[in-house]
N, C-alpha and C positions, 0 to 999 in steps of 0.2 A: 783824445779819446774823447768818447762823446759818454753824457751822463745818461743813464737808464733811470725808467722813468719809477721803479722799484726804489731805487736808491733816495731818487729824487723824493718819493714820496716820503723813506722813511726819515729825511732831513727836515722835511716841511712838519711831519709830528713833532719833531724833537722840537721844535722851534718854538712848535704852539705850547707843548708842555712845559717848557721855557718860561714863556709869556704867563701862564697860568701861574707857577711860580713865582715870579719875578715881586719884587717888594717896591721897586722904584717903578714908578710910572714910564721914565725916560727908556731904562731896561726894557720894560713893557710894549714900550713901541717899535724899539727896535728889532726884541723878535717878533714881534708879528710881520713888520716889515720884511725881514727874513722869511718867514712862513709863505706871505706871500708869492716871493721871486722864488721861492722854491716850488712853489704852484706852479707859476707859469714855468718855469723849467721842467714839470713834469708833462705838464701838458702839453709841451711842446716835444721831448722822448715819446710821449705813446705816439701823438701823429707821426714821429719819425719811424717807431719801430710799426706802424701798422702798412708802412708803405710798402708796396709789395716788390719781391726781390728782382724785378726786371726794370722798376726806377732807380732803384742800388745800384745794378750794374751797367748804366748807361754808358757810363765813361771807360769800360774795357775796351783797350787795345784789340784790333781785331786781325791787323798785318803790318808787316815791318814800316810800310809805310804811312801808315796811322800814329805810327809810334813818333816819327819824325814831328809830329804835331804837340805832342806836348813833353819833345826833351828842350834841354837847357839849348841844346846846340843844333836849330831848326835843319839849317843847310848840312848835317854830318853827315847823312844819309845819300844824298844826290852824288857825291862821287864815289859813294862804294857800286854805283848800278853802273857808271861809266868805266869801271875797270874790273873786266872782267878777268878769270882765271888764265885765259888762252894771253892776254898782254902779260901778265904777269911771268907767264912762261918766257915770252920773248923778250924780256929785259932781263932775264935770269936769279928771277926769284923763285 
């Protein structure tokens, strides 16, 4: 699951609030570091959300031949094309 920019920005704000309230310098540093990381994640999520739908659908399989490329068993489809329905009738299946 990919994080959304809205969720990342809300986590960033939460960490900034925790940093403001922190009494210990170490706790404040950790919260500021976490806020920085959430900010970077939010920026990446915003870029990802702005991509056009065509870029997201680049890996859509369009034919059974293309399906073999993404299969765990890429050689599986080759035998299917060699064995036709008439061949199955001849052997009694």
